[in-house]
A tleap script that builds the chain and sets N, CA, C and O, in Angstrom:
source leaprc.protein.ff14SB
mol = sequence {
  NMET ASN GLU GLY ASP ILE ARG PRO LEU SER
  SER PHE ILE ALA SER ILE ASP LEU SER LEU
  PRO VAL CYS LEU LEU ALA ILE ALA PHE ARG
  PRO ASN PHE ILE LEU GLU GLU HIE PRO GLY
  ALA THR SER ASP LEU MET GLU ARG CYS VAL
  VAL ILE ALA LYS ASN GLU GLY LEU THR ASN
  VAL SER TRP SER GLY ARG VAL GLY LEU PRO
  GLY ARG ILE ALA PRO VAL ALA THR LYS ILE
  ALA HIE ARG TYR GLN SER VAL GLU ALA LYS
  ASN LEU ALA THR TYR ALA LEU GLN ALA GLY
  CYS GLY THR HIE PRO ARG ASP CYS LYS ILE
  CYS GLU MET ASN GLN LYS CYS PRO ILE LYS
  ARG HIE ILE PRO ARG ILE SER CSER
}
set mol.1.N position { -2.461 -0.978 -2.521 }
set mol.1.CA position { -3.591 -0.941 -3.413 }
set mol.1.C position { -3.316 0.096 -4.493 }
set mol.1.O position { -2.703 1.132 -4.233 }
set mol.2.N position { -3.766 -0.188 -5.684 }
set mol.2.CA position { -3.591 0.772 -6.767 }
set mol.2.C position { -4.893 0.919 -7.541 }
set mol.2.O position { -5.903 0.296 -7.213 }
set mol.3.N position { -4.850 1.732 -8.547 }
set mol.3.CA position { -6.047 2.049 -9.333 }
set mol.3.C position { -6.710 0.784 -9.892 }
set mol.3.O position { -7.936 0.711 -9.969 }
set mol.4.N position { -5.913 -0.198 -10.276 }
set mol.4.CA position { -6.448 -1.439 -10.831 }
set mol.4.C position { -7.222 -2.274 -9.828 }
set mol.4.O position { -8.010 -3.136 -10.218 }
set mol.5.N position { -7.011 -2.032 -8.547 }
set mol.5.CA position { -7.718 -2.786 -7.513 }
set mol.5.C position { -9.100 -2.207 -7.211 }
set mol.5.O position { -9.930 -2.881 -6.601 }
set mol.6.N position { -9.350 -0.994 -7.621 }
set mol.6.CA position { -10.585 -0.312 -7.244 }
set mol.6.C position { -11.810 -0.929 -7.906 }
set mol.6.O position { -12.843 -1.084 -7.255 }
set mol.7.N position { -11.720 -1.285 -9.180 }
set mol.7.CA position { -12.884 -1.824 -9.896 }
set mol.7.C position { -13.390 -3.120 -9.253 }
set mol.7.O position { -14.575 -3.191 -8.927 }
set mol.8.N position { -12.555 -4.152 -9.054 }
set mol.8.CA position { -13.095 -5.377 -8.448 }
set mol.8.C position { -13.598 -5.166 -7.016 }
set mol.8.O position { -14.594 -5.765 -6.609 }
set mol.9.N position { -12.909 -4.320 -6.263 }
set mol.9.CA position { -13.345 -4.037 -4.899 }
set mol.9.C position { -14.703 -3.330 -4.915 }
set mol.9.O position { -15.607 -3.684 -4.158 }
set mol.10.N position { -14.830 -2.341 -5.775 }
set mol.10.CA position { -16.093 -1.597 -5.888 }
set mol.10.C position { -17.222 -2.497 -6.380 }
set mol.10.O position { -18.353 -2.397 -5.906 }
set mol.11.N position { -16.912 -3.372 -7.327 }
set mol.11.CA position { -17.908 -4.299 -7.846 }
set mol.11.C position { -18.409 -5.220 -6.728 }
set mol.11.O position { -19.606 -5.492 -6.631 }
set mol.12.N position { -17.494 -5.692 -5.896 }
set mol.12.CA position { -17.880 -6.551 -4.777 }
set mol.12.C position { -18.788 -5.799 -3.806 }
set mol.12.O position { -19.832 -6.310 -3.400 }
set mol.13.N position { -18.386 -4.582 -3.439 }
set mol.13.CA position { -19.200 -3.795 -2.503 }
set mol.13.C position { -20.561 -3.489 -3.116 }
set mol.13.O position { -21.578 -3.534 -2.425 }
set mol.14.N position { -20.583 -3.176 -4.417 }
set mol.14.CA position { -21.840 -2.877 -5.106 }
set mol.14.C position { -22.771 -4.092 -5.109 }
set mol.14.O position { -23.992 -3.939 -5.100 }
set mol.15.N position { -22.197 -5.292 -5.122 }
set mol.15.CA position { -23.042 -6.495 -5.112 }
set mol.15.C position { -23.741 -6.676 -3.768 }
set mol.15.O position { -24.729 -7.404 -3.673 }
set mol.16.N position { -23.235 -6.022 -2.739 }
set mol.16.CA position { -23.853 -6.088 -1.415 }
set mol.16.C position { -24.928 -5.003 -1.282 }
set mol.16.O position { -26.076 -5.275 -0.930 }
set mol.17.N position { -24.514 -3.756 -1.577 }
set mol.17.CA position { -25.450 -2.633 -1.434 }
set mol.17.C position { -24.846 -1.416 -2.128 }
set mol.17.O position { -23.778 -0.947 -1.736 }
set mol.18.N position { -25.515 -0.907 -3.145 }
set mol.18.CA position { -24.996 0.225 -3.911 }
set mol.18.C position { -24.820 1.485 -3.074 }
set mol.18.O position { -24.023 2.358 -3.418 }
set mol.19.N position { -25.560 1.580 -1.978 }
set mol.19.CA position { -25.510 2.812 -1.183 }
set mol.19.C position { -24.571 2.733 0.027 }
set mol.19.O position { -24.506 3.669 0.824 }
set mol.20.N position { -23.852 1.628 0.162 }
set mol.20.CA position { -22.903 1.546 1.280 }
set mol.20.C position { -21.903 2.696 1.186 }
set mol.20.O position { -21.380 2.959 0.103 }
set mol.21.N position { -21.625 3.382 2.282 }
set mol.21.CA position { -20.636 4.454 2.228 }
set mol.21.C position { -19.231 3.878 2.084 }
set mol.21.O position { -18.830 2.985 2.830 }
set mol.22.N position { -18.496 4.403 1.117 }
set mol.22.CA position { -17.124 3.966 0.870 }
set mol.22.C position { -16.235 5.199 0.869 }
set mol.22.O position { -16.470 6.139 0.109 }
set mol.23.N position { -15.219 5.198 1.717 }
set mol.23.CA position { -14.253 6.296 1.746 }
set mol.23.C position { -12.875 5.708 1.458 }
set mol.23.O position { -12.348 4.918 2.241 }
set mol.24.N position { -12.307 6.103 0.335 }
set mol.24.CA position { -10.974 5.654 -0.053 }
set mol.24.C position { -9.948 6.530 0.669 }
set mol.24.O position { -10.035 7.757 0.630 }
set mol.25.N position { -8.999 5.905 1.312 }
set mol.25.CA position { -8.014 6.654 2.090 }
set mol.25.C position { -6.706 6.794 1.332 }
set mol.25.O position { -6.112 5.805 0.904 }
set mol.26.N position { -6.267 8.036 1.173 }
set mol.26.CA position { -5.025 8.306 0.457 }
set mol.26.C position { -3.833 7.730 1.202 }
set mol.26.O position { -2.911 7.202 0.580 }
set mol.27.N position { -3.839 7.824 2.507 }
set mol.27.CA position { -2.795 7.213 3.327 }
set mol.27.C position { -3.525 6.317 4.299 }
set mol.27.O position { -4.043 6.778 5.317 }
set mol.28.N position { -3.566 5.048 3.990 }
set mol.28.CA position { -4.390 4.182 4.812 }
set mol.28.C position { -3.550 3.255 5.681 }
set mol.28.O position { -3.512 3.416 6.901 }
set mol.29.N position { -2.899 2.319 5.085 }
set mol.29.CA position { -2.236 1.266 5.831 }
set mol.29.C position { -0.817 1.123 5.330 }
set mol.29.O position { -0.588 0.899 4.141 }
set mol.30.N position { 0.105 1.248 6.211 }
set mol.30.CA position { 1.506 1.098 5.843 }
set mol.30.C position { 2.085 -0.013 6.706 }
set mol.30.O position { 2.458 0.216 7.857 }
set mol.31.N position { 2.158 -1.213 6.152 }
set mol.31.CA position { 2.551 -2.365 6.963 }
set mol.31.C position { 3.901 -2.186 7.638 }
set mol.31.O position { 4.903 -1.878 6.993 }
set mol.32.N position { 3.904 -2.383 8.924 }
set mol.32.CA position { 5.124 -2.305 9.720 }
set mol.32.C position { 5.894 -1.010 9.492 }
set mol.32.O position { 7.106 -0.954 9.703 }
set mol.33.N position { 5.202 0.006 9.069 }
set mol.33.CA position { 5.799 1.320 8.822 }
set mol.33.C position { 6.865 1.285 7.742 }
set mol.33.O position { 7.669 2.212 7.637 }
set mol.34.N position { 6.886 0.240 6.943 }
set mol.34.CA position { 7.896 0.106 5.903 }
set mol.34.C position { 7.686 1.140 4.811 }
set mol.34.O position { 8.650 1.612 4.207 }
set mol.35.N position { 6.445 1.493 4.555 }
set mol.35.CA position { 6.152 2.349 3.407 }
set mol.35.C position { 6.124 3.836 3.713 }
set mol.35.O position { 5.634 4.615 2.896 }
set mol.36.N position { 6.626 4.249 4.844 }
set mol.36.CA position { 6.538 5.676 5.146 }
set mol.36.C position { 7.408 6.523 4.217 }
set mol.36.O position { 7.238 7.741 4.160 }
set mol.37.N position { 8.323 5.907 3.498 }
set mol.37.CA position { 9.132 6.635 2.525 }
set mol.37.C position { 8.541 6.549 1.117 }
set mol.37.O position { 9.064 7.166 0.189 }
set mol.38.N position { 7.460 5.793 0.951 }
set mol.38.CA position { 6.870 5.609 -0.370 }
set mol.38.C position { 6.061 6.847 -0.749 }
set mol.38.O position { 5.356 7.394 0.097 }
set mol.39.N position { 6.145 7.295 -1.985 }
set mol.39.CA position { 5.382 8.469 -2.403 }
set mol.39.C position { 3.885 8.258 -2.187 }
set mol.39.O position { 3.359 7.175 -2.444 }
set mol.40.N position { 3.214 9.289 -1.720 }
set mol.40.CA position { 1.781 9.206 -1.477 }
set mol.40.C position { 0.974 9.353 -2.745 }
set mol.40.O position { 1.491 9.748 -3.790 }
set mol.41.N position { -0.299 9.030 -2.638 }
set mol.41.CA position { -1.211 9.164 -3.775 }
set mol.41.C position { -1.409 10.639 -4.113 }
set mol.41.O position { -1.253 11.515 -3.262 }
set mol.42.N position { -1.751 10.888 -5.358 }
set mol.42.CA position { -2.064 12.253 -5.782 }
set mol.42.C position { -3.573 12.462 -5.703 }
set mol.42.O position { -4.333 11.494 -5.675 }
set mol.43.N position { -4.003 13.700 -5.669 }
set mol.43.CA position { -5.441 13.967 -5.654 }
set mol.43.C position { -6.075 13.508 -6.970 }
set mol.43.O position { -7.224 13.068 -6.978 }
set mol.44.N position { -5.336 13.606 -8.081 }
set mol.44.CA position { -5.851 13.121 -9.368 }
set mol.44.C position { -6.130 11.618 -9.316 }
set mol.44.O position { -7.165 11.154 -9.795 }
set mol.45.N position { -5.197 10.864 -8.729 }
set mol.45.CA position { -5.391 9.427 -8.594 }
set mol.45.C position { -6.620 9.129 -7.742 }
set mol.45.O position { -7.427 8.268 -8.093 }
set mol.46.N position { -6.762 9.829 -6.637 }
set mol.46.CA position { -7.893 9.590 -5.752 }
set mol.46.C position { -9.211 9.918 -6.459 }
set mol.46.O position { -10.191 9.191 -6.303 }
set mol.47.N position { -9.241 11.001 -7.229 }
set mol.47.CA position { -10.447 11.362 -7.980 }
set mol.47.C position { -10.775 10.296 -9.021 }
set mol.47.O position { -11.940 9.941 -9.199 }
set mol.48.N position { -9.743 9.778 -9.717 }
set mol.48.CA position { -9.973 8.718 -10.707 }
set mol.48.C position { -10.551 7.472 -10.032 }
set mol.48.O position { -11.434 6.817 -10.586 }
set mol.49.N position { -10.058 7.151 -8.848 }
set mol.49.CA position { -10.563 5.985 -8.118 }
set mol.49.C position { -12.021 6.155 -7.721 }
set mol.49.O position { -12.792 5.196 -7.764 }
set mol.50.N position { -12.402 7.359 -7.337 }
set mol.50.CA position { -13.809 7.636 -7.002 }
set mol.50.C position { -14.677 7.447 -8.244 }
set mol.50.O position { -15.757 6.863 -8.161 }
set mol.51.N position { -14.214 7.933 -9.386 }
set mol.51.CA position { -14.969 7.775 -10.634 }
set mol.51.C position { -15.123 6.297 -10.974 }
set mol.51.O position { -16.207 5.869 -11.373 }
set mol.52.N position { -14.072 5.520 -10.825 }
set mol.52.CA position { -14.135 4.079 -11.105 }
set mol.52.C position { -15.180 3.427 -10.198 }
set mol.52.O position { -16.007 2.641 -10.661 }
set mol.53.N position { -15.138 3.756 -8.914 }
set mol.53.CA position { -16.095 3.178 -7.960 }
set mol.53.C position { -17.527 3.556 -8.326 }
set mol.53.O position { -18.428 2.720 -8.256 }
set mol.54.N position { -17.737 4.797 -8.711 }
set mol.54.CA position { -19.085 5.234 -9.101 }
set mol.54.C position { -19.533 4.553 -10.386 }
set mol.54.O position { -20.714 4.245 -10.544 }
set mol.55.N position { -18.602 4.313 -11.306 }
set mol.55.CA position { -18.934 3.602 -12.541 }
set mol.55.C position { -19.362 2.161 -12.270 }
set mol.55.O position { -20.052 1.550 -13.086 }
set mol.56.N position { -18.955 1.629 -11.140 }
set mol.56.CA position { -19.376 0.278 -10.734 }
set mol.56.C position { -20.735 0.309 -10.046 }
set mol.56.O position { -21.260 -0.735 -9.658 }
set mol.57.N position { -21.313 1.516 -9.892 }
set mol.57.CA position { -22.650 1.626 -9.350 }
set mol.57.C position { -22.737 2.170 -7.932 }
set mol.57.O position { -23.833 2.452 -7.445 }
set mol.58.N position { -21.600 2.322 -7.264 }
set mol.58.CA position { -21.635 2.840 -5.895 }
set mol.58.C position { -22.081 4.301 -5.920 }
set mol.58.O position { -21.647 5.077 -6.772 }
set mol.59.N position { -22.946 4.665 -4.983 }
set mol.59.CA position { -23.514 6.010 -4.988 }
set mol.59.C position { -22.977 6.903 -3.874 }
set mol.59.O position { -23.196 8.114 -3.899 }
set mol.60.N position { -22.287 6.335 -2.912 }
set mol.60.CA position { -21.835 7.106 -1.751 }
set mol.60.C position { -20.323 6.926 -1.575 }
set mol.60.O position { -19.870 6.328 -0.599 }
set mol.61.N position { -19.551 7.454 -2.533 }
set mol.61.CA position { -18.099 7.256 -2.556 }
set mol.61.C position { -17.390 8.587 -2.379 }
set mol.61.O position { -17.775 9.595 -2.971 }
set mol.62.N position { -16.355 8.578 -1.561 }
set mol.62.CA position { -15.533 9.773 -1.376 }
set mol.62.C position { -14.101 9.327 -1.110 }
set mol.62.O position { -13.815 8.132 -1.039 }
set mol.63.N position { -13.218 10.286 -0.967 }
set mol.63.CA position { -11.856 9.964 -0.560 }
set mol.63.C position { -11.425 10.951 0.507 }
set mol.63.O position { -11.977 12.046 0.624 }
set mol.64.N position { -10.445 10.552 1.270 }
set mol.64.CA position { -9.949 11.377 2.357 }
set mol.64.C position { -8.465 11.098 2.540 }
set mol.64.O position { -7.947 10.087 2.066 }
set mol.65.N position { -7.799 11.998 3.227 }
set mol.65.CA position { -6.388 11.767 3.546 }
set mol.65.C position { -5.475 12.786 2.918 }
set mol.65.O position { -5.882 13.613 2.102 }
set mol.66.N position { -4.245 12.701 3.320 }
set mol.66.CA position { -3.216 13.612 2.836 }
set mol.66.C position { -2.646 13.094 1.526 }
set mol.66.O position { -2.230 11.939 1.435 }
set mol.67.N position { -2.629 13.930 0.538 }
set mol.67.CA position { -2.131 13.522 -0.781 }
set mol.67.C position { -0.842 14.268 -1.107 }
set mol.67.O position { -0.501 15.274 -0.485 }
set mol.68.N position { -0.143 13.741 -2.098 }
set mol.68.CA position { 1.044 14.415 -2.604 }
set mol.68.C position { 2.284 14.313 -1.743 }
set mol.68.O position { 3.214 15.101 -1.915 }
set mol.69.N position { 2.326 13.358 -0.814 }
set mol.69.CA position { 3.554 13.194 -0.023 }
set mol.69.C position { 4.676 12.770 -0.958 }
set mol.69.O position { 4.505 11.827 -1.731 }
set mol.70.N position { 5.814 13.441 -0.906 }
set mol.70.CA position { 6.847 13.175 -1.900 }
set mol.70.C position { 7.488 11.797 -1.763 }
set mol.70.O position { 7.655 11.098 -2.762 }
set mol.71.N position { 7.846 11.396 -0.559 }
set mol.71.CA position { 8.512 10.114 -0.379 }
set mol.71.C position { 9.743 9.985 -1.245 }
set mol.71.O position { 10.238 10.965 -1.801 }
set mol.72.N position { 10.217 8.794 -1.350 }
set mol.72.CA position { 11.321 8.505 -2.266 }
set mol.72.C position { 11.201 7.052 -2.673 }
set mol.72.O position { 10.993 6.175 -1.834 }
set mol.73.N position { 11.330 6.809 -3.936 }
set mol.73.CA position { 11.209 5.441 -4.430 }
set mol.73.C position { 12.586 4.804 -4.377 }
set mol.73.O position { 13.549 5.307 -4.957 }
set mol.74.N position { 12.654 3.698 -3.676 }
set mol.74.CA position { 13.917 2.974 -3.573 }
set mol.74.C position { 14.141 2.183 -4.851 }
set mol.74.O position { 13.212 1.562 -5.368 }
set mol.75.N position { 15.371 2.202 -5.370 }
set mol.75.CA position { 15.636 1.349 -6.531 }
set mol.75.C position { 15.521 -0.108 -6.087 }
set mol.75.O position { 16.006 -0.478 -5.018 }
set mol.76.N position { 14.890 -0.916 -6.899 }
set mol.76.CA position { 14.686 -2.316 -6.535 }
set mol.76.C position { 16.040 -2.989 -6.319 }
set mol.76.O position { 16.940 -2.910 -7.155 }
set mol.77.N position { 16.151 -3.647 -5.177 }
set mol.77.CA position { 17.397 -4.337 -4.829 }
set mol.77.C position { 17.581 -5.534 -5.758 }
set mol.77.O position { 16.786 -6.473 -5.735 }
set mol.78.N position { 18.618 -5.495 -6.564 }
set mol.78.CA position { 18.827 -6.553 -7.556 }
set mol.78.C position { 19.092 -7.908 -6.914 }
set mol.78.O position { 18.816 -8.942 -7.522 }
set mol.79.N position { 19.621 -7.918 -5.696 }
set mol.79.CA position { 19.923 -9.216 -5.084 }
set mol.79.C position { 18.676 -9.972 -4.642 }
set mol.79.O position { 18.756 -11.171 -4.373 }
set mol.80.N position { 17.529 -9.308 -4.560 }
set mol.80.CA position { 16.301 -10.012 -4.176 }
set mol.80.C position { 15.223 -9.937 -5.247 }
set mol.80.O position { 14.215 -10.636 -5.143 }
set mol.81.N position { 15.402 -9.118 -6.265 }
set mol.81.CA position { 14.352 -8.878 -7.266 }
set mol.81.C position { 13.877 -10.160 -7.946 }
set mol.81.O position { 12.690 -10.295 -8.244 }
set mol.82.N position { 14.771 -11.088 -8.191 }
set mol.82.CA position { 14.396 -12.318 -8.895 }
set mol.82.C position { 13.442 -13.198 -8.091 }
set mol.82.O position { 12.846 -14.122 -8.643 }
set mol.83.N position { 13.290 -12.925 -6.804 }
set mol.83.CA position { 12.429 -13.740 -5.943 }
set mol.83.C position { 10.978 -13.267 -5.942 }
set mol.83.O position { 10.117 -13.905 -5.337 }
set mol.84.N position { 10.708 -12.160 -6.612 }
set mol.84.CA position { 9.364 -11.577 -6.626 }
set mol.84.C position { 8.929 -11.353 -8.057 }
set mol.84.O position { 9.737 -10.982 -8.908 }
set mol.85.N position { 7.648 -11.576 -8.325 }
set mol.85.CA position { 7.171 -11.453 -9.697 }
set mol.85.C position { 6.638 -10.071 -10.033 }
set mol.85.O position { 6.969 -9.530 -11.088 }
set mol.86.N position { 5.831 -9.491 -9.175 }
set mol.86.CA position { 5.223 -8.203 -9.516 }
set mol.86.C position { 6.133 -7.043 -9.104 }
set mol.86.O position { 6.956 -7.167 -8.197 }
set mol.87.N position { 5.965 -5.933 -9.783 }
set mol.87.CA position { 6.725 -4.723 -9.464 }
set mol.87.C position { 6.422 -4.287 -8.034 }
set mol.87.O position { 7.315 -3.875 -7.294 }
set mol.88.N position { 5.135 -4.387 -7.655 }
set mol.88.CA position { 4.749 -3.970 -6.307 }
set mol.88.C position { 5.453 -4.804 -5.245 }
set mol.88.O position { 5.955 -4.265 -4.258 }
set mol.89.N position { 5.489 -6.131 -5.447 }
set mol.89.CA position { 6.146 -7.022 -4.483 }
set mol.89.C position { 7.646 -6.722 -4.413 }
set mol.89.O position { 8.235 -6.747 -3.333 }
set mol.90.N position { 8.254 -6.441 -5.552 }
set mol.90.CA position { 9.684 -6.101 -5.572 }
set mol.90.C position { 9.940 -4.815 -4.792 }
set mol.90.O position { 10.901 -4.726 -4.028 }
set mol.91.N position { 9.075 -3.822 -4.988 }
set mol.91.CA position { 9.239 -2.558 -4.263 }
set mol.91.C position { 9.085 -2.751 -2.767 }
set mol.91.O position { 9.902 -2.260 -1.988 }
set mol.92.N position { 8.030 -3.472 -2.357 }
set mol.92.CA position { 7.807 -3.706 -0.931 }
set mol.92.C position { 8.966 -4.472 -0.311 }
set mol.92.O position { 9.406 -4.155 0.794 }
set mol.93.N position { 9.455 -5.471 -1.017 }
set mol.93.CA position { 10.581 -6.247 -0.496 }
set mol.93.C position { 11.830 -5.384 -0.369 }
set mol.93.O position { 12.615 -5.556 0.563 }
set mol.94.N position { 12.012 -4.464 -1.295 }
set mol.94.CA position { 13.164 -3.570 -1.221 }
set mol.94.C position { 13.069 -2.669 -0.003 }
set mol.94.O position { 14.060 -2.467 0.699 }
set mol.95.N position { 11.877 -2.122 0.257 }
set mol.95.CA position { 11.703 -1.309 1.463 }
set mol.95.C position { 11.992 -2.137 2.713 }
set mol.95.O position { 12.653 -1.673 3.642 }
set mol.96.N position { 11.488 -3.365 2.720 }
set mol.96.CA position { 11.718 -4.241 3.877 }
set mol.96.C position { 13.206 -4.537 4.037 }
set mol.96.O position { 13.724 -4.525 5.154 }
set mol.97.N position { 13.890 -4.799 2.939 }
set mol.97.CA position { 15.334 -5.064 2.990 }
set mol.97.C position { 16.079 -3.859 3.565 }
set mol.97.O position { 16.960 -4.017 4.410 }
set mol.98.N position { 15.728 -2.665 3.109 }
set mol.98.CA position { 16.383 -1.459 3.605 }
set mol.98.C position { 16.099 -1.226 5.086 }
set mol.98.O position { 16.906 -0.619 5.791 }
set mol.99.N position { 14.943 -1.713 5.555 }
set mol.99.CA position { 14.591 -1.546 6.963 }
set mol.99.C position { 15.218 -2.625 7.843 }
set mol.99.O position { 15.127 -2.559 9.069 }
set mol.100.N position { 15.856 -3.618 7.220 }
set mol.100.CA position { 16.555 -4.638 7.988 }
set mol.100.C position { 16.034 -6.046 7.849 }
set mol.100.O position { 16.527 -6.945 8.530 }
set mol.101.N position { 15.051 -6.274 6.991 }
set mol.101.CA position { 14.504 -7.620 6.804 }
set mol.101.C position { 15.534 -8.494 6.099 }
set mol.101.O position { 16.117 -8.099 5.090 }
set mol.102.N position { 15.744 -9.674 6.642 }
set mol.102.CA position { 16.730 -10.581 6.059 }
set mol.102.C position { 16.138 -11.804 5.413 }
set mol.102.O position { 16.887 -12.640 4.907 }
set mol.103.N position { 14.817 -11.953 5.402 }
set mol.103.CA position { 14.177 -13.135 4.844 }
set mol.103.C position { 13.475 -12.769 3.546 }
set mol.103.O position { 12.516 -11.997 3.545 }
set mol.104.N position { 13.959 -13.329 2.442 }
set mol.104.CA position { 13.345 -13.059 1.142 }
set mol.104.C position { 13.246 -14.349 0.354 }
set mol.104.O position { 14.250 -15.048 0.211 }
set mol.105.N position { 12.065 -14.697 -0.169 }
set mol.105.CA position { 10.856 -13.922 -0.039 }
set mol.105.C position { 10.422 -13.819 1.423 }
set mol.105.O position { 10.686 -14.704 2.237 }
set mol.106.N position { 9.753 -12.714 1.725 }
set mol.106.CA position { 9.386 -12.421 3.108 }
set mol.106.C position { 8.456 -13.479 3.663 }
set mol.106.O position { 7.459 -13.841 3.038 }
set mol.107.N position { 8.786 -13.962 4.829 }
set mol.107.CA position { 7.945 -14.919 5.542 }
set mol.107.C position { 8.289 -14.797 7.017 }
set mol.107.O position { 9.164 -15.499 7.524 }
set mol.108.N position { 7.591 -13.900 7.699 }
set mol.108.CA position { 7.915 -13.576 9.092 }
set mol.108.C position { 7.830 -14.779 10.023 }
set mol.108.O position { 8.567 -14.853 11.006 }
set mol.109.N position { 6.939 -15.722 9.723 }
set mol.109.CA position { 6.763 -16.825 10.666 }
set mol.109.C position { 7.947 -17.793 10.674 }
set mol.109.O position { 8.127 -18.520 11.651 }
set mol.110.N position { 8.762 -17.823 9.610 }
set mol.110.CA position { 9.920 -18.722 9.618 }
set mol.110.C position { 11.244 -17.986 9.854 }
set mol.110.O position { 12.303 -18.607 9.945 }
set mol.111.N position { 11.165 -16.671 9.949 }
set mol.111.CA position { 12.377 -15.866 10.088 }
set mol.111.C position { 13.001 -16.050 11.471 }
set mol.111.O position { 12.297 -16.059 12.480 }
set mol.112.N position { 14.304 -16.193 11.507 }
set mol.112.CA position { 15.034 -16.329 12.773 }
set mol.112.C position { 14.923 -15.066 13.627 }
set mol.112.O position { 14.999 -15.130 14.854 }
set mol.113.N position { 14.745 -13.934 12.977 }
set mol.113.CA position { 14.683 -12.657 13.702 }
set mol.113.C position { 13.265 -12.298 14.147 }
set mol.113.O position { 13.034 -11.191 14.634 }
set mol.114.N position { 12.328 -13.207 13.988 }
set mol.114.CA position { 10.912 -12.908 14.193 }
set mol.114.C position { 10.629 -11.981 15.366 }
set mol.114.O position { 10.009 -10.936 15.167 }
set mol.115.N position { 11.049 -12.312 16.556 }
set mol.115.CA position { 10.735 -11.492 17.728 }
set mol.115.C position { 11.711 -10.328 17.909 }
set mol.115.O position { 11.484 -9.459 18.750 }
set mol.116.N position { 12.780 -10.303 17.138 }
set mol.116.CA position { 13.760 -9.218 17.246 }
set mol.116.C position { 13.848 -8.430 15.938 }
set mol.116.O position { 14.850 -7.773 15.656 }
set mol.117.N position { 12.801 -8.510 15.166 }
set mol.117.CA position { 12.782 -7.905 13.840 }
set mol.117.C position { 12.920 -6.388 13.921 }
set mol.117.O position { 12.158 -5.737 14.637 }
set mol.118.N position { 13.882 -5.816 13.196 }
set mol.118.CA position { 14.033 -4.360 13.216 }
set mol.118.C position { 12.851 -3.630 12.592 }
set mol.118.O position { 12.601 -2.470 12.919 }
set mol.119.N position { 12.132 -4.283 11.712 }
set mol.119.CA position { 10.966 -3.653 11.105 }
set mol.119.C position { 9.842 -3.571 12.125 }
set mol.119.O position { 9.206 -2.526 12.263 }
set mol.120.N position { 9.593 -4.649 12.833 }
set mol.120.CA position { 8.499 -4.684 13.804 }
set mol.120.C position { 8.785 -3.788 14.992 }
set mol.120.O position { 7.858 -3.357 15.678 }
set mol.121.N position { 10.028 -3.507 15.241 }
set mol.121.CA position { 10.381 -2.675 16.390 }
set mol.121.C position { 10.563 -1.208 15.996 }
set mol.121.O position { 10.985 -0.380 16.803 }
set mol.122.N position { 10.238 -0.912 14.756 }
set mol.122.CA position { 10.380 0.452 14.259 }
set mol.122.C position { 9.459 1.394 15.025 }
set mol.122.O position { 8.296 1.071 15.265 }
set mol.123.N position { 9.964 2.524 15.397 }
set mol.123.CA position { 9.148 3.519 16.090 }
set mol.123.C position { 8.696 4.541 15.060 }
set mol.123.O position { 9.521 5.239 14.470 }
set mol.124.N position { 7.362 4.635 14.837 }
set mol.124.CA position { 6.875 5.563 13.824 }
set mol.124.C position { 7.168 7.009 14.208 }
set mol.124.O position { 7.235 7.362 15.386 }
set mol.125.N position { 7.337 7.821 13.192 }
set mol.125.CA position { 7.579 9.239 13.438 }
set mol.125.C position { 6.624 10.044 12.565 }
set mol.125.O position { 6.184 9.583 11.512 }
set mol.126.N position { 6.321 11.216 13.008 }
set mol.126.CA position { 5.484 12.114 12.221 }
set mol.126.C position { 6.408 12.961 11.365 }
set mol.126.O position { 7.309 13.633 11.869 }
set mol.127.N position { 6.170 12.917 10.074 }
set mol.127.CA position { 6.994 13.728 9.189 }
set mol.127.C position { 6.165 14.890 8.684 }
set mol.127.O position { 4.942 14.801 8.579 }
set mol.128.N position { 6.832 15.961 8.380 }
set mol.128.CA position { 6.091 17.138 7.915 }
set mol.128.C position { 5.849 17.096 6.435 }
set mol.128.O position { 5.239 18.012 5.883 }
savepdb mol mol.pdb
quit
């Protein structure tokens, strides 16, 4: 999720109830632990997202989580980049490729390695 996703999401939530509590998580979901090397959100980004949500009418918005994790951005793998259209999809696919994914575009249900996938068998670690 990025800053551009906050407005439509906030607008949808606001259409249900302006006072619903919304907490944006700086480190929320990292699919299959692939993104643990991805740089974390900054506090400035999180504050901007709260402002966007409030501008959509939400009254009970906050953010939480650890910010400023350095991570490292992997250079997009040129051998798979042409199979993905968005920058985000290219980045995610590159992380998956580095973790051992062999199916591109990614489709776990047709992959031969499905039950022996090195990504799915990854053991998460706590980094400082």
